[in-house]
N, C-alpha and C positions, 0 to 999 in steps of 0.2 A: 503495500499499501506507499503511494507515493502522498497525496492527497484526497480526501474523502469529505463528501458538505450531507447534510441532512437538512434538507432549504425547506423552511415551515414549515417544519414539522409540529403538530397539533397532537398528537394522540402519546398518549404510553404516561398520563398522569398517575397513575397505578405502581410505575416500576420505578419510581425517582428509588432509589437506592444510595445506601451510600457505595463507594467503587473508587475505583484507581484503576489507571491504564499506561501504557509504555508510551501513547502521544502525547502531543503537546495540544491543545484545545484552545478554539477559540465560539465563543458561546456569544451571541447574538438573542437578550428578549424580543421576538416584535409586540407581542401582547400580550396581556393580563400580568399579575401580580406577582413575583417569587420573592423570596427568602432563601438568598444559595448562601451554601457553606464552603468555604474552602479551606480543612485544614482547622483552626478553632478560630476562622472568622467570618465573619456572617454580615451580609453583605445585602439589604434591601434595594433591589432591580425595580427601573421606569423602561417604558418599553424604547429600546431604542439604546437602552446600557450594552455595552461589551463586558465578557469578563476574559482574559488570557488565565490559561492553567494549566499547568504542569500536572499533565492526569497520575503523576506519582503520587502527585499529590491526595488524601483522602477528598474527597469532596463530597458535593448533594446539592439538590434544587427541593426545596420546600414550596408544596403548593397543594393550596385549599383545593378540597371541590369545589367549594362554594365560589372562588375565586371567578368565575366566568373561562372565560379562553385563556390556553397557554398556546401560544405559539412563537416559538422561536427558530431560528438557522442553529446550528452547531457545526463547525470545519473540525478534522482531525487532521497532525499530519507528523509524521518522524522528523525530527530531532537533524539526526543525520541527512536528512534529505535535504533540505533546507541553507542548511550550516555553509556547503559551499558556493550557493549560491548569492551569500551576504557575504562571503569572505571577497570573493570575488568583486564587490562593490561598496568594500568597506560599510556593510551595514548588518557585523553581528551584533553589534549592541544593543541590537531592536530583541533579541530573545531574551534581555532583560527584561522588557515589558512582562515575562510569565515565574520572576524570579520571589514578586511579591514583595519587592524591598520598591518598587515604582509604582505598587494599590491594588495590582489584581483588576479592580474596576476602573473603565473608562465612560466617562459619561459623553457623549456626543450630543454639543447644544447648537453647533454651524449646522445647518443644512443642508449645507455643499458637503462638508465632511460625509455627513450621513445617505447622500443619496450615489456619491464616489462610491462609499462600503459598499451599500446595497447594488450597486450595479457589476462588482467586482465579486461579490456572494452569485449573483445571476449567473455571471458567467462561470464561475465555478462549477455551481447545477447544470450548465448548462454542459460543459466538458464530459462532467462527469457521467452521459448519457451517450457520447460520442464512444466510438471504438478504441480501445485501450491503444496506444503506439506510446513511443518514446518519444516526439512529438506532443501529443497529447498531456504525459506529464512533465515535461518542459514547460509547456504553455499555464498549465495549473500552476509550477513551483515560481512561476513570475505573477501570475495573480494575485498570488498571494503575499508574495512578498512585496506587492504594490499596499496589500489593507495593512501590513506591521509596520510600512512605513507613513502608511496615511495616518494612524494610529501614533507613531511615536512624533509625526512631526506635527502634528497638531495639539502637543504638551496637555492633552488634556489630564484632570487629574482626577483622583478619587472624591469625592465630597465628604469634606468635614462635619464631626460632630456641631448639629447649629440649634437641635433641637428635642423634646422630650421621649420619642420614638425614639431617636439616632443613640439616644444615653440608653432604652430601655434596648437596642440591641448590644451594647457594651458591657449591661449586665450578664445579656442572651450568652457575650462572646466568652466574659469568664465563667460562667455554669457550664459553659461546651468545654472551655481550654481546663479547668480542674479535672471534669470526668476525662478527656481524652489521654489526660497524663496519670489517673493515678484508676484506669481499668479494670489494670488483674486486683485492683485491692477491695475490702467488701466495701463499698458505699451506698448510703440510703440521703434522705431530702435530708437530714441532719448534720450528716458528715459534711454535706456540701453548704448548706447555710454557715457551718463554723469557716469554713476555709473562705468563703466570698463574702462574709462580713456581711450578705442579704437575709431577710425571716426568711423561714421556710414558707409561708402563703404567698411573701411577693414573687420568692426565687421562680415558684411552682409556676407561679399565675402571667409573669413574666419570659419567663421558656414557651411557655405552648403558645403563647402572644405570636411573638415572633415567629418560632418556629414549626406551630400547626399542630407538637406533639410535647406529651407529656416530657419530663425531666428521663423518670426511669424507661420507658420506651426508647428515647434518644439511644441512651445507654445500654440497653439491649442489643438496639439494630447496631451500635456502633463494635462492641463486642461480635458481633455476628461476620461484621465486615474485616474484621479482625483474624476469625477464625478461619474462613473463606481464603483469605490471601495465605497462611499460613500451610492452609491445606494444599492452595496450586504452588506456593514453592519454597517449601522446605518440605518435600515428600519424604524423609527421613526420621519427620520427628512422627513419633506415637501417639494416634486421635487424645487417649490420655492427660498426656502433656500440652497438645494444642490447646486445649479445652483449658489446662489450667493458665495458661501462658493468656488466653484472650478472657479470663476473667473468671470464669463459668464457677457454682463453687461445687461442681462435681460431673464428672464424668457423664450422669445416666442423667440429668439435666439437660446438659448440652444437647446430647442428643434425641432429646426432646425437641428441645427448642428449634435443631437445629433443620430435623427435619422437617417440624410446624410449619417452618419458615420459608426455607429454599427446597422444600419437595423430593427432597433425597437425602440421606443418611451419611453422615460425611465421610465415609470409602466410598460410598457413591460418587458423592462430590469431588472427593481427589480421583477417583479412577478414569473420572468423565472429565478431566480438566488436570490431567498430570500432565 
């Protein structure tokens, strides 16, 4: 795969799990409301917002079923494929856009920026439906480079904290950060409250408001994602060891939870994804 695009996707709201992948990702929200998590940071997106994601960082979109339409365009590409082209034009620095140091989130305010990027996206989608050839792959990489240079040259900045809603997102980030760092330990609401200096009732309410899921649902989903990662990439680890590494209380609890939410036993999942 050189460059792939999911253009103006509308389906899949119920498939938005924590995940990682080896590719870099450009995510552009077109319609609807979405809170997006990358690592331990949350971003409340508006239509035309762009996220640049290193796929190896755990990420997830939170979309409420009550929020209506959810349309987005998603581009995936391998860093190794585009690096030689960027080096040839002395533009390898644009890959720092994916590092988090520059913000992850880029908000399009200029209609001309928006139109040019959407034009590039449409062309990528057109090329995806053309018979694959070296020429088509080269064109796709050139267009992808134009998108990244457009974002870079626009000097787009991540929005700063300006209102009460943003403060709630900051608190949700603190809660998530604690859980993602301590997920192997025994955690309950009281533990999180003590660690974040937020009351139990407030942290439960604000986290559900920002993410659409409860604190404990988030924690168990995160543990499940870690277990799936270990099952895929650490073939030498025994199942009971993975259960412990992912923060599950027992191997039996891990197996039941995994089968319920993945539809396979841990061993079946490992064999299918090994």
